[in-house]
N, CA, C and O atoms as CSV, one atom per row, in Angstrom:
chain,resi,resn,atom,element,x,y,z
A,1,UNK,N,N,-191.318,102.016,-99.578
A,1,UNK,CA,C,-190.472,101.115,-98.806
A,1,UNK,C,C,-189.012,101.497,-99.070
A,1,UNK,O,O,-188.617,101.686,-100.221
A,2,UNK,N,N,-188.226,101.606,-98.024
A,2,UNK,CA,C,-186.798,101.862,-98.099
A,2,UNK,C,C,-186.056,100.538,-97.925
A,2,UNK,O,O,-186.512,99.643,-97.213
A,3,UNK,N,N,-184.904,100.431,-98.590
A,3,UNK,CA,C,-184.085,99.210,-98.378
A,3,UNK,C,C,-182.608,99.549,-98.429
A,3,UNK,O,O,-182.174,100.524,-99.043
A,4,UNK,N,N,-181.860,98.691,-97.752
A,4,UNK,CA,C,-180.395,98.753,-97.740
A,4,UNK,C,C,-179.909,97.349,-97.971
A,4,UNK,O,O,-180.422,96.409,-97.364
A,5,UNK,N,N,-178.916,97.183,-98.848
A,5,UNK,CA,C,-178.381,95.867,-99.142
A,5,UNK,C,C,-176.929,95.843,-98.843
A,5,UNK,O,O,-176.203,96.777,-99.186
A,6,UNK,N,N,-176.463,94.749,-98.180
A,6,UNK,CA,C,-175.055,94.491,-97.941
A,6,UNK,C,C,-174.735,93.163,-98.605
A,6,UNK,O,O,-175.598,92.304,-98.781
A,7,UNK,N,N,-173.455,93.023,-98.971
A,7,UNK,CA,C,-173.030,91.825,-99.736
A,7,UNK,C,C,-171.812,91.187,-99.103
A,7,UNK,O,O,-170.946,91.859,-98.542
A,8,UNK,N,N,-171.772,89.858,-99.210
A,8,UNK,CA,C,-170.617,89.053,-98.834
A,8,UNK,C,C,-170.614,87.778,-99.689
A,8,UNK,O,O,-171.346,87.702,-100.677
A,9,UNK,N,N,-169.836,86.819,-99.339
A,9,UNK,CA,C,-169.841,85.549,-100.053
A,9,UNK,C,C,-169.512,84.405,-99.112
A,9,UNK,O,O,-169.013,84.600,-98.004
A,10,UNK,N,N,-169.805,83.220,-99.586
A,10,UNK,CA,C,-169.411,82.010,-98.818
A,10,UNK,C,C,-169.145,80.886,-99.778
A,10,UNK,O,O,-169.651,80.864,-100.901
A,11,UNK,N,N,-168.334,79.944,-99.315
A,11,UNK,CA,C,-168.034,78.761,-100.103
A,11,UNK,C,C,-168.364,77.540,-99.223
A,11,UNK,O,O,-167.917,77.431,-98.081
A,12,UNK,N,N,-169.156,76.636,-99.798
A,12,UNK,CA,C,-169.583,75.453,-99.085
A,12,UNK,C,C,-169.356,74.195,-99.919
A,12,UNK,O,O,-169.132,74.277,-101.126
A,13,UNK,N,N,-169.412,73.059,-99.288
A,13,UNK,CA,C,-169.504,71.768,-99.988
A,13,UNK,C,C,-170.814,71.154,-99.562
A,13,UNK,O,O,-171.260,71.366,-98.434
A,14,UNK,N,N,-171.441,70.396,-100.444
A,14,UNK,CA,C,-172.678,69.697,-100.101
A,14,UNK,C,C,-173.016,68.736,-101.240
A,14,UNK,O,O,-172.416,68.767,-102.315
A,15,UNK,N,N,-174.008,67.877,-100.958
A,15,UNK,CA,C,-174.547,66.963,-101.981
A,15,UNK,C,C,-176.068,66.948,-101.842
A,15,UNK,O,O,-176.626,67.373,-100.831
A,16,UNK,N,N,-176.711,66.451,-102.877
A,16,UNK,CA,C,-178.180,66.387,-102.833
A,16,UNK,C,C,-178.666,64.968,-103.009
A,16,UNK,O,O,-177.941,64.108,-103.508
A,17,UNK,N,N,-179.903,64.725,-102.594
A,17,UNK,CA,C,-180.559,63.458,-102.806
A,17,UNK,C,C,-181.741,63.691,-103.711
A,17,UNK,O,O,-182.568,64.573,-103.482
A,18,UNK,N,N,-181.800,62.867,-104.756
A,18,UNK,CA,C,-182.959,62.951,-105.685
A,18,UNK,C,C,-182.472,63.075,-107.124
A,18,UNK,O,O,-181.538,63.818,-107.424
A,19,UNK,N,N,-183.122,62.337,-107.990
A,19,UNK,CA,C,-182.740,62.327,-109.395
A,19,UNK,C,C,-182.790,63.715,-110.035
A,19,UNK,O,O,-182.034,63.977,-110.970
A,20,UNK,N,N,-183.640,64.592,-109.568
A,20,UNK,CA,C,-183.755,65.966,-110.130
A,20,UNK,C,C,-182.430,66.678,-110.074
A,20,UNK,O,O,-182.197,67.588,-110.871
A,21,UNK,N,N,-181.538,66.299,-109.154
A,21,UNK,CA,C,-180.266,66.997,-108.982
A,21,UNK,C,C,-179.141,66.456,-109.892
A,21,UNK,O,O,-178.049,67.023,-109.936
A,22,UNK,N,N,-179.415,65.374,-110.605
A,22,UNK,CA,C,-178.415,64.872,-111.520
A,22,UNK,C,C,-177.045,64.690,-110.893
A,22,UNK,O,O,-176.932,64.096,-109.820
A,23,UNK,N,N,-175.982,65.200,-111.556
A,23,UNK,CA,C,-174.639,65.028,-111.029
A,23,UNK,C,C,-174.391,65.749,-109.682
A,23,UNK,O,O,-173.419,65.439,-108.992
A,24,UNK,N,N,-175.237,66.677,-109.319
A,24,UNK,CA,C,-175.085,67.402,-108.020
A,24,UNK,C,C,-175.417,66.465,-106.848
A,24,UNK,O,O,-175.283,66.864,-105.691
A,25,UNK,N,N,-175.847,65.227,-107.129
A,25,UNK,CA,C,-176.038,64.302,-106.044
A,25,UNK,C,C,-174.709,63.891,-105.404
A,25,UNK,O,O,-174.660,63.390,-104.280
A,26,UNK,N,N,-173.654,64.119,-106.153
A,26,UNK,CA,C,-172.298,63.859,-105.648
A,26,UNK,C,C,-171.837,65.054,-104.855
A,26,UNK,O,O,-172.310,66.165,-105.092
A,27,UNK,N,N,-170.934,64.862,-103.926
A,27,UNK,CA,C,-170.334,65.953,-103.173
A,27,UNK,C,C,-169.695,66.938,-104.131
A,27,UNK,O,O,-168.904,66.555,-104.993
A,28,UNK,N,N,-170.043,68.220,-103.976
A,28,UNK,CA,C,-169.469,69.260,-104.854
A,28,UNK,C,C,-169.394,70.580,-104.055
A,28,UNK,O,O,-170.004,70.726,-102.996
A,29,UNK,N,N,-168.653,71.493,-104.587
A,29,UNK,CA,C,-168.492,72.791,-103.966
A,29,UNK,C,C,-169.389,73.836,-104.610
A,29,UNK,O,O,-169.772,73.705,-105.772
A,30,UNK,N,N,-169.719,74.869,-103.853
A,30,UNK,CA,C,-170.493,75.974,-104.388
A,30,UNK,C,C,-169.960,77.262,-103.736
A,30,UNK,O,O,-169.669,77.295,-102.540
A,31,UNK,N,N,-169.842,78.304,-104.543
A,31,UNK,CA,C,-169.470,79.614,-104.082
A,31,UNK,C,C,-170.658,80.509,-104.339
A,31,UNK,O,O,-171.129,80.604,-105.473
A,32,UNK,N,N,-171.149,81.162,-103.313
A,32,UNK,CA,C,-172.297,82.011,-103.401
A,32,UNK,C,C,-171.938,83.485,-103.097
A,32,UNK,O,O,-171.264,83.775,-102.109
A,33,UNK,N,N,-172.393,84.386,-103.948
A,33,UNK,CA,C,-172.418,85.793,-103.594
A,33,UNK,C,C,-173.747,85.997,-102.864
A,33,UNK,O,O,-174.808,85.628,-103.368
A,34,UNK,N,N,-173.673,86.589,-101.672
A,34,UNK,CA,C,-174.860,86.677,-100.814
A,34,UNK,C,C,-175.219,88.173,-100.586
A,34,UNK,O,O,-174.410,88.948,-100.078
A,35,UNK,N,N,-176.443,88.541,-100.974
A,35,UNK,CA,C,-176.967,89.875,-100.745
A,35,UNK,C,C,-178.045,89.793,-99.694
A,35,UNK,O,O,-178.980,89.003,-99.815
A,36,UNK,N,N,-177.920,90.613,-98.650
A,36,UNK,CA,C,-178.976,90.703,-97.640
A,36,UNK,C,C,-179.566,92.080,-97.698
A,36,UNK,O,O,-178.862,93.075,-97.526
A,37,UNK,N,N,-180.881,92.147,-97.944
A,37,UNK,CA,C,-181.567,93.416,-98.073
A,37,UNK,C,C,-182.524,93.604,-96.902
A,37,UNK,O,O,-183.375,92.763,-96.612
A,38,UNK,N,N,-182.347,94.730,-96.255
A,38,UNK,CA,C,-183.138,95.107,-95.080
A,38,UNK,C,C,-184.087,96.208,-95.499
A,38,UNK,O,O,-183.650,97.213,-96.060
A,39,UNK,N,N,-185.392,96.043,-95.238
A,39,UNK,CA,C,-186.404,97.006,-95.681
A,39,UNK,C,C,-187.273,97.468,-94.542
A,39,UNK,O,O,-187.529,96.746,-93.578
A,40,UNK,N,N,-187.733,98.739,-94.694
A,40,UNK,CA,C,-188.642,99.297,-93.736
A,40,UNK,C,C,-189.494,100.370,-94.457
A,40,UNK,O,O,-189.090,100.909,-95.487
A,41,UNK,N,N,-190.681,100.663,-93.887
A,41,UNK,CA,C,-191.572,101.606,-94.558
A,41,UNK,C,C,-191.106,103.032,-94.323
A,41,UNK,O,O,-191.267,103.871,-95.209
A,42,UNK,N,N,-190.541,103.338,-93.179
A,42,UNK,CA,C,-190.054,104.710,-92.857
A,42,UNK,C,C,-188.622,104.600,-92.309
A,42,UNK,O,O,-188.260,103.621,-91.655
A,43,UNK,N,N,-187.844,105.605,-92.589
A,43,UNK,CA,C,-186.491,105.640,-92.068
A,43,UNK,C,C,-186.525,105.856,-90.535
A,43,UNK,O,O,-187.479,106.419,-89.998
A,44,UNK,N,N,-185.472,105.400,-89.857
A,44,UNK,CA,C,-185.434,105.591,-88.397
A,44,UNK,C,C,-185.096,107.047,-88.034
A,44,UNK,O,O,-185.049,107.904,-88.916
A,45,UNK,N,N,-184.867,107.324,-86.783
A,45,UNK,CA,C,-184.637,108.687,-86.305
A,45,UNK,C,C,-183.330,109.285,-86.899
A,45,UNK,O,O,-183.161,110.503,-86.937
A,46,UNK,N,N,-182.436,108.423,-87.349
A,46,UNK,CA,C,-181.164,108.882,-87.968
A,46,UNK,C,C,-181.274,108.889,-89.480
A,46,UNK,O,O,-180.263,109.077,-90.157
A,47,UNK,N,N,-182.453,108.693,-90.033
A,47,UNK,CA,C,-182.706,108.621,-91.500
A,47,UNK,C,C,-181.953,107.515,-92.186
A,47,UNK,O,O,-181.426,107.698,-93.284
A,48,UNK,N,N,-181.896,106.335,-91.529
A,48,UNK,CA,C,-181.309,105.185,-92.128
A,48,UNK,C,C,-182.272,104.007,-92.019
A,48,UNK,O,O,-183.202,104.027,-91.213
A,49,UNK,N,N,-182.039,102.980,-92.840
A,49,UNK,CA,C,-182.813,101.745,-92.759
A,49,UNK,C,C,-182.316,100.925,-91.565
A,49,UNK,O,O,-183.087,100.521,-90.694
A,50,UNK,N,N,-181.003,100.696,-91.557
A,50,UNK,CA,C,-180.337,99.943,-90.512
A,50,UNK,C,C,-178.862,100.366,-90.547
A,50,UNK,O,O,-178.369,100.804,-91.587
A,51,UNK,N,N,-178.172,100.239,-89.437
A,51,UNK,CA,C,-176.735,100.561,-89.420
A,51,UNK,C,C,-175.988,99.664,-90.396
A,51,UNK,O,O,-175.961,98.446,-90.222
A,52,UNK,N,N,-175.382,100.255,-91.421
A,52,UNK,CA,C,-174.744,99.490,-92.468
A,52,UNK,C,C,-173.554,98.688,-91.952
A,52,UNK,O,O,-173.285,97.596,-92.454
A,53,UNK,N,N,-172.852,99.202,-90.975
A,53,UNK,CA,C,-171.756,98.473,-90.369
A,53,UNK,C,C,-172.201,97.263,-89.615
A,53,UNK,O,O,-171.607,96.191,-89.731
A,54,UNK,N,N,-173.264,97.428,-88.825
A,54,UNK,CA,C,-173.810,96.263,-88.087
A,54,UNK,C,C,-174.404,95.251,-89.050
A,54,UNK,O,O,-174.234,94.050,-88.839
A,55,UNK,N,N,-175.088,95.682,-90.089
A,55,UNK,CA,C,-175.656,94.758,-91.066
A,55,UNK,C,C,-174.558,93.965,-91.745
A,55,UNK,O,O,-174.691,92.759,-91.953
A,56,UNK,N,N,-173.468,94.642,-92.092
A,56,UNK,CA,C,-172.343,93.971,-92.742
A,56,UNK,C,C,-171.703,92.973,-91.792
A,56,UNK,O,O,-171.384,91.852,-92.187
A,57,UNK,N,N,-171.517,93.370,-90.556
A,57,UNK,CA,C,-170.887,92.474,-89.563
A,57,UNK,C,C,-171.736,91.278,-89.277
A,57,UNK,O,O,-171.221,90.169,-89.137
A,58,UNK,N,N,-173.052,91.477,-89.186
A,58,UNK,CA,C,-173.939,90.347,-88.827
A,58,UNK,C,C,-174.104,89.390,-90.011
A,58,UNK,O,O,-174.221,88.182,-89.809
A,59,UNK,N,N,-174.115,89.907,-91.231
A,59,UNK,CA,C,-174.117,89.000,-92.400
A,59,UNK,C,C,-172.884,88.174,-92.393
A,59,UNK,O,O,-172.954,86.958,-92.569
A,60,UNK,N,N,-171.717,88.809,-92.190
A,60,UNK,CA,C,-170.449,88.073,-92.152
A,60,UNK,C,C,-170.454,86.991,-91.094
A,60,UNK,O,O,-169.979,85.878,-91.324
A,61,UNK,N,N,-171.003,87.329,-89.913
A,61,UNK,CA,C,-171.067,86.358,-88.818
A,61,UNK,C,C,-171.967,85.152,-89.144
A,61,UNK,O,O,-171.622,84.006,-88.855
A,62,UNK,N,N,-173.126,85.441,-89.753
A,62,UNK,CA,C,-174.015,84.331,-90.158
A,62,UNK,C,C,-173.358,83.459,-91.172
A,62,UNK,O,O,-173.402,82.234,-91.055
A,63,UNK,N,N,-172.747,84.048,-92.168
A,63,UNK,CA,C,-172.079,83.270,-93.224
A,63,UNK,C,C,-170.869,82.510,-92.651
A,63,UNK,O,O,-170.546,81.412,-93.106
A,64,UNK,N,N,-170.202,83.111,-91.642
A,64,UNK,CA,C,-169.072,82.443,-91.050
A,64,UNK,C,C,-169.419,81.093,-90.426
A,64,UNK,O,O,-168.561,80.220,-90.296
A,65,UNK,N,N,-170.687,80.930,-90.043
A,65,UNK,CA,C,-171.108,79.638,-89.479
A,65,UNK,C,C,-171.198,78.558,-90.565
A,65,UNK,O,O,-171.215,77.367,-90.254
A,66,UNK,N,N,-171.256,78.966,-91.822
A,66,UNK,CA,C,-171.399,78.021,-92.930
A,66,UNK,C,C,-170.182,77.957,-93.853
A,66,UNK,O,O,-169.958,76.946,-94.519
A,67,UNK,N,N,-169.406,79.025,-93.892
A,67,UNK,CA,C,-168.322,79.145,-94.842
A,67,UNK,C,C,-167.265,78.086,-94.644
A,67,UNK,O,O,-166.878,77.764,-93.521
A,68,UNK,N,N,-166.800,77.544,-95.777
A,68,UNK,CA,C,-165.761,76.490,-95.800
A,68,UNK,C,C,-166.177,75.266,-95.032
A,68,UNK,O,O,-165.330,74.570,-94.471
A,69,UNK,N,N,-167.474,74.984,-94.992
A,69,UNK,CA,C,-167.972,73.807,-94.314
A,69,UNK,C,C,-168.618,72.829,-95.332
A,69,UNK,O,O,-169.139,73.226,-96.374
A,70,UNK,N,N,-168.552,71.560,-94.973
A,70,UNK,CA,C,-169.335,70.578,-95.726
A,70,UNK,C,C,-170.702,70.545,-95.013
A,70,UNK,O,O,-170.824,70.044,-93.895
A,71,UNK,N,N,-171.692,71.077,-95.672
A,71,UNK,CA,C,-173.039,71.152,-95.024
A,71,UNK,C,C,-173.611,69.818,-94.740
A,71,UNK,O,O,-174.449,69.700,-93.846
A,72,UNK,N,N,-173.202,68.776,-95.460
A,72,UNK,CA,C,-173.692,67.417,-95.219
A,72,UNK,C,C,-173.278,66.926,-93.826
A,72,UNK,O,O,-173.906,66.015,-93.288
A,73,UNK,N,N,-172.214,67.527,-93.227
A,73,UNK,CA,C,-171.697,67.078,-91.967
A,73,UNK,C,C,-172.261,67.840,-90.784
A,73,UNK,O,O,-172.001,67.481,-89.636
A,74,UNK,N,N,-173.045,68.908,-91.053
A,74,UNK,CA,C,-173.623,69.714,-89.969
A,74,UNK,C,C,-174.952,69.051,-89.498
A,74,UNK,O,O,-175.838,68.762,-90.303
A,75,UNK,N,N,-175.053,68.824,-88.172
A,75,UNK,CA,C,-176.262,68.144,-87.650
A,75,UNK,C,C,-177.589,68.807,-88.051
A,75,UNK,O,O,-178.575,68.107,-88.283
A,76,UNK,N,N,-177.631,70.156,-88.137
A,76,UNK,CA,C,-178.898,70.830,-88.454
A,76,UNK,C,C,-179.332,70.599,-89.919
A,76,UNK,O,O,-180.457,70.924,-90.299
A,77,UNK,N,N,-178.419,70.031,-90.732
A,77,UNK,CA,C,-178.784,69.801,-92.152
A,77,UNK,C,C,-178.801,68.306,-92.504
A,77,UNK,O,O,-178.851,67.956,-93.683
A,78,UNK,N,N,-178.760,67.434,-91.511
A,78,UNK,CA,C,-178.810,65.993,-91.777
A,78,UNK,C,C,-180.074,65.613,-92.529
A,78,UNK,O,O,-181.189,65.885,-92.082
A,79,UNK,N,N,-179.882,64.984,-93.668
A,79,UNK,CA,C,-181.021,64.546,-94.467
A,79,UNK,C,C,-181.745,65.659,-95.232
A,79,UNK,O,O,-182.833,65.426,-95.758
A,80,UNK,N,N,-181.160,66.871,-95.306
A,80,UNK,CA,C,-181.787,68.020,-95.923
A,80,UNK,C,C,-181.028,68.341,-97.234
A,80,UNK,O,O,-179.798,68.346,-97.274
A,81,UNK,N,N,-181.796,68.604,-98.286
A,81,UNK,CA,C,-181.166,69.109,-99.508
A,81,UNK,C,C,-180.939,70.599,-99.315
A,81,UNK,O,O,-181.886,71.385,-99.307
A,82,UNK,N,N,-179.687,70.977,-99.160
A,82,UNK,CA,C,-179.330,72.347,-98.885
A,82,UNK,C,C,-179.228,73.135,-100.204
A,82,UNK,O,O,-178.160,73.606,-100.596
A,83,UNK,N,N,-180.365,73.253,-100.854
A,83,UNK,CA,C,-180.430,73.952,-102.135
A,83,UNK,C,C,-180.202,75.453,-101.913
A,83,UNK,O,O,-180.218,75.951,-100.787
A,84,UNK,N,N,-179.990,76.143,-103.024
A,84,UNK,CA,C,-179.772,77.581,-102.942
A,84,UNK,C,C,-180.975,78.271,-102.265
A,84,UNK,O,O,-180.800,79.149,-101.421
A,85,UNK,N,N,-182.157,77.871,-102.637
A,85,UNK,CA,C,-183.369,78.428,-102.060
A,85,UNK,C,C,-183.426,78.162,-100.572
A,85,UNK,O,O,-183.734,79.063,-99.792
A,86,UNK,N,N,-183.137,76.953,-100.175
A,86,UNK,CA,C,-183.147,76.583,-98.759
A,86,UNK,C,C,-182.143,77.399,-97.953
A,86,UNK,O,O,-182.461,77.912,-96.880
A,87,UNK,N,N,-180.899,77.513,-98.497
A,87,UNK,CA,C,-179.881,78.314,-97.807
A,87,UNK,C,C,-180.252,79.763,-97.665
A,87,UNK,O,O,-179.940,80.380,-96.647
A,88,UNK,N,N,-180.911,80.327,-98.659
A,88,UNK,CA,C,-181.371,81.715,-98.587
A,88,UNK,C,C,-182.288,81.881,-97.382
A,88,UNK,O,O,-182.196,82.873,-96.658
A,89,UNK,N,N,-183.174,80.910,-97.166
A,89,UNK,CA,C,-184.095,81.001,-96.017
A,89,UNK,C,C,-183.307,80.836,-94.697
A,89,UNK,O,O,-183.556,81.564,-93.736
A,90,UNK,N,N,-182.394,79.915,-94.655
A,90,UNK,CA,C,-181.575,79.735,-93.424
A,90,UNK,C,C,-180.888,81.011,-93.048
A,90,UNK,O,O,-180.913,81.392,-91.878
A,91,UNK,N,N,-180.268,81.696,-93.993
A,91,UNK,CA,C,-179.528,82.919,-93.738
A,91,UNK,C,C,-180.494,84.034,-93.304
A,91,UNK,O,O,-180.211,84.765,-92.355
A,92,UNK,N,N,-181.630,84.162,-93.996
A,92,UNK,CA,C,-182.622,85.164,-93.634
A,92,UNK,C,C,-183.143,84.931,-92.218
A,92,UNK,O,O,-183.284,85.884,-91.451
A,93,UNK,N,N,-183.426,83.700,-91.866
A,93,UNK,CA,C,-183.937,83.373,-90.536
A,93,UNK,C,C,-182.893,83.704,-89.450
A,93,UNK,O,O,-183.234,84.174,-88.364
A,94,UNK,N,N,-181.647,83.454,-89.764
A,94,UNK,CA,C,-180.592,83.703,-88.788
A,94,UNK,C,C,-180.383,85.237,-88.622
A,94,UNK,O,O,-180.069,85.714,-87.532
A,95,UNK,N,N,-180.563,85.978,-89.714
A,95,UNK,CA,C,-180.464,87.456,-89.595
A,95,UNK,C,C,-181.618,87.996,-88.785
A,95,UNK,O,O,-181.437,88.910,-87.980
A,96,UNK,N,N,-182.801,87.447,-88.983
A,96,UNK,CA,C,-183.992,87.876,-88.202
A,96,UNK,C,C,-183.732,87.620,-86.709
A,96,UNK,O,O,-184.043,88.454,-85.859
A,97,UNK,N,N,-183.150,86.435,-86.410
A,97,UNK,CA,C,-182.821,86.134,-85.008
A,97,UNK,C,C,-181.897,87.175,-84.450
A,97,UNK,O,O,-182.041,87.560,-83.290
A,98,UNK,N,N,-180.940,87.653,-85.239
A,98,UNK,CA,C,-179.985,88.645,-84.785
A,98,UNK,C,C,-180.636,90.009,-84.595
A,98,UNK,O,O,-180.242,90.777,-83.718
A,99,UNK,N,N,-181.631,90.305,-85.420
A,99,UNK,CA,C,-182.402,91.551,-85.201
A,99,UNK,C,C,-183.095,91.474,-83.855
A,99,UNK,O,O,-183.032,92.420,-83.070
A,100,UNK,N,N,-183.765,90.344,-83.574
A,100,UNK,CA,C,-184.513,90.179,-82.361
A,100,UNK,C,C,-183.628,90.153,-81.101
A,100,UNK,O,O,-184.085,90.506,-80.014
A,101,UNK,N,N,-182.370,89.735,-81.253
A,101,UNK,CA,C,-181.517,89.717,-80.066
A,101,UNK,C,C,-180.700,91.009,-79.913
A,101,UNK,O,O,-179.836,91.114,-79.042
A,102,UNK,N,N,-180.993,91.981,-80.774
A,102,UNK,CA,C,-180.372,93.297,-80.660
A,102,UNK,C,C,-179.053,93.511,-81.349
A,102,UNK,O,O,-178.465,94.585,-81.231
A,103,UNK,N,N,-178.568,92.512,-82.071
A,103,UNK,CA,C,-177.236,92.575,-82.692
A,103,UNK,C,C,-177.168,93.597,-83.843
A,103,UNK,O,O,-176.071,93.994,-84.236
A,104,UNK,N,N,-178.322,94.033,-84.392
A,104,UNK,CA,C,-178.320,95.055,-85.426
A,104,UNK,C,C,-178.739,96.430,-84.871
A,104,UNK,O,O,-179.045,97.332,-85.650
A,105,UNK,N,N,-178.757,96.595,-83.592
A,105,UNK,CA,C,-179.104,97.860,-82.977
A,105,UNK,C,C,-180.566,97.982,-82.697
A,105,UNK,O,O,-181.391,97.259,-83.255
A,106,UNK,N,N,-180.892,98.940,-81.796
A,106,UNK,CA,C,-182.278,99.126,-81.370
A,106,UNK,C,C,-183.229,99.497,-82.499
A,106,UNK,O,O,-184.362,99.017,-82.529
A,107,UNK,N,N,-182.799,100.328,-83.411
A,107,UNK,CA,C,-183.709,100.804,-84.475
A,107,UNK,C,C,-184.029,99.702,-85.470
A,107,UNK,O,O,-184.992,99.831,-86.225
A,108,UNK,N,N,-183.253,98.618,-85.499
A,108,UNK,CA,C,-183.553,97.543,-86.432
A,108,UNK,C,C,-184.905,96.874,-86.108
A,108,UNK,O,O,-185.454,96.158,-86.945
A,109,UNK,N,N,-185.433,97.104,-84.917
A,109,UNK,CA,C,-186.754,96.552,-84.602
A,109,UNK,C,C,-187.827,97.150,-85.508
A,109,UNK,O,O,-188.927,96.601,-85.579
A,110,UNK,N,N,-187.551,98.252,-86.203
A,110,UNK,CA,C,-188.492,98.854,-87.131
A,110,UNK,C,C,-188.441,98.283,-88.523
A,110,UNK,O,O,-189.170,98.741,-89.403
A,111,UNK,N,N,-187.598,97.296,-88.747
A,111,UNK,CA,C,-187.533,96.647,-90.071
A,111,UNK,C,C,-188.833,95.925,-90.371
A,111,UNK,O,O,-189.464,95.357,-89.480
A,112,UNK,N,N,-189.225,95.954,-91.631
A,112,UNK,CA,C,-190.452,95.265,-92.072
A,112,UNK,C,C,-190.137,93.934,-92.724
A,112,UNK,O,O,-190.946,93.006,-92.691
A,113,UNK,N,N,-188.933,93.844,-93.329
A,113,UNK,CA,C,-188.616,92.633,-94.107
A,113,UNK,C,C,-187.129,92.508,-94.279
A,113,UNK,O,O,-186.390,93.491,-94.327
A,114,UNK,N,N,-186.715,91.259,-94.369
A,114,UNK,CA,C,-185.340,90.947,-94.771
A,114,UNK,C,C,-185.427,89.998,-95.928
A,114,UNK,O,O,-186.184,89.029,-95.875
A,115,UNK,N,N,-184.674,90.247,-96.972
A,115,UNK,CA,C,-184.594,89.295,-98.060
A,115,UNK,C,C,-183.135,88.937,-98.309
A,115,UNK,O,O,-182.246,89.781,-98.192
A,116,UNK,N,N,-182.901,87.671,-98.655
A,116,UNK,CA,C,-181.567,87.207,-98.898
A,116,UNK,C,C,-181.523,86.561,-100.290
A,116,UNK,O,O,-182.340,85.701,-100.617
A,117,UNK,N,N,-180.556,86.995,-101.095
A,117,UNK,CA,C,-180.338,86.453,-102.402
A,117,UNK,C,C,-178.985,85.760,-102.438
A,117,UNK,O,O,-177.963,86.335,-102.064
A,118,UNK,N,N,-178.999,84.476,-102.910
A,118,UNK,CA,C,-177.755,83.745,-103.102
A,118,UNK,C,C,-177.575,83.616,-104.625
A,118,UNK,O,O,-178.432,83.100,-105.342
A,119,UNK,N,N,-176.435,84.105,-105.070
A,119,UNK,CA,C,-176.116,84.030,-106.526
A,119,UNK,C,C,-175.138,82.882,-106.694
A,119,UNK,O,O,-174.008,82.922,-106.207
A,120,UNK,N,N,-175.603,81.853,-107.400
A,120,UNK,CA,C,-174.746,80.702,-107.700
A,120,UNK,C,C,-173.809,81.032,-108.841
A,120,UNK,O,O,-172.692,80.517,-108.891
A,121,UNK,N,N,-174.233,81.862,-109.738
A,121,UNK,CA,C,-173.428,82.246,-110.855
A,121,UNK,C,C,-174.024,83.533,-111.435
A,121,UNK,O,O,-174.973,84.086,-110.880
A,122,UNK,N,N,-173.469,84.000,-112.541
A,122,UNK,CA,C,-173.996,85.211,-113.166
A,122,UNK,C,C,-175.319,84.952,-113.880
A,122,UNK,O,O,-175.930,85.899,-114.374
A,123,UNK,N,N,-175.777,83.724,-113.951
A,123,UNK,CA,C,-177.028,83.425,-114.646
A,123,UNK,C,C,-178.070,82.702,-113.795
A,123,UNK,O,O,-179.155,82.382,-114.280
A,124,UNK,N,N,-177.739,82.438,-112.508
A,124,UNK,CA,C,-178.696,81.728,-111.651
A,124,UNK,C,C,-178.582,82.206,-110.208
A,124,UNK,O,O,-177.487,82.319,-109.658
A,125,UNK,N,N,-179.739,82.485,-109.607
A,125,UNK,CA,C,-179.769,82.885,-108.206
A,125,UNK,C,C,-181.149,82.620,-107.610
A,125,UNK,O,O,-182.120,82.393,-108.331
A,126,UNK,N,N,-181.214,82.655,-106.282
A,126,UNK,CA,C,-182.509,82.458,-105.588
A,126,UNK,C,C,-182.605,83.444,-104.463
A,126,UNK,O,O,-181.604,83.830,-103.858
A,127,UNK,N,N,-183.848,83.856,-104.183
A,127,UNK,CA,C,-184.126,84.820,-103.143
A,127,UNK,C,C,-185.183,84.309,-102.194
A,127,UNK,O,O,-186.139,83.655,-102.611
A,128,UNK,N,N,-185.017,84.605,-100.921
A,128,UNK,CA,C,-186.060,84.327,-99.921
A,128,UNK,C,C,-186.358,85.651,-99.211
A,128,UNK,O,O,-185.454,86.317,-98.707
A,129,UNK,N,N,-187.643,86.017,-99.180
A,129,UNK,CA,C,-188.089,87.240,-98.496
A,129,UNK,C,C,-188.871,86.855,-97.262
A,129,UNK,O,O,-189.738,85.982,-97.301
A,130,UNK,N,N,-188.555,87.515,-96.173
A,130,UNK,CA,C,-189.194,87.202,-94.904
A,130,UNK,C,C,-189.672,88.479,-94.201
A,130,UNK,O,O,-188.900,89.410,-93.976
A,131,UNK,N,N,-190.950,88.493,-93.867
A,131,UNK,CA,C,-191.503,89.613,-93.103
A,131,UNK,C,C,-190.993,89.502,-91.679
A,131,UNK,O,O,-190.713,88.414,-91.177
A,132,UNK,N,N,-190.881,90.654,-91.047
A,132,UNK,CA,C,-190.483,90.661,-89.663
A,132,UNK,C,C,-191.710,90.487,-88.807
A,132,UNK,O,O,-191.608,90.463,-87.580
């Protein structure tokens, strides 16, 4: 399996519901380093996994929908605990949508998997892997 990873970051505000979250039940900020990894079993006709420029641009666009936002105020997250794990899935799903609409180029249809890792800090992160 071949893979290519691009990186960006985002800053959000949010709160959680549930005792398990302790003080994070209060509104707080989070800065995430975000890695999106695109994988395929064979390289495309140009010997690449995916166009690195398009992958970078599309990750930036997806994160731009969330960056500097209070996630508690977005209708799609009403009543949802926007945990690191949950946000990794949201970002992966949105990248897959962009593959399907052609935003990552024609050869991106040969991708087998996209995984997204959100790093909360140097000691904690979460990853969501999604088959195409």
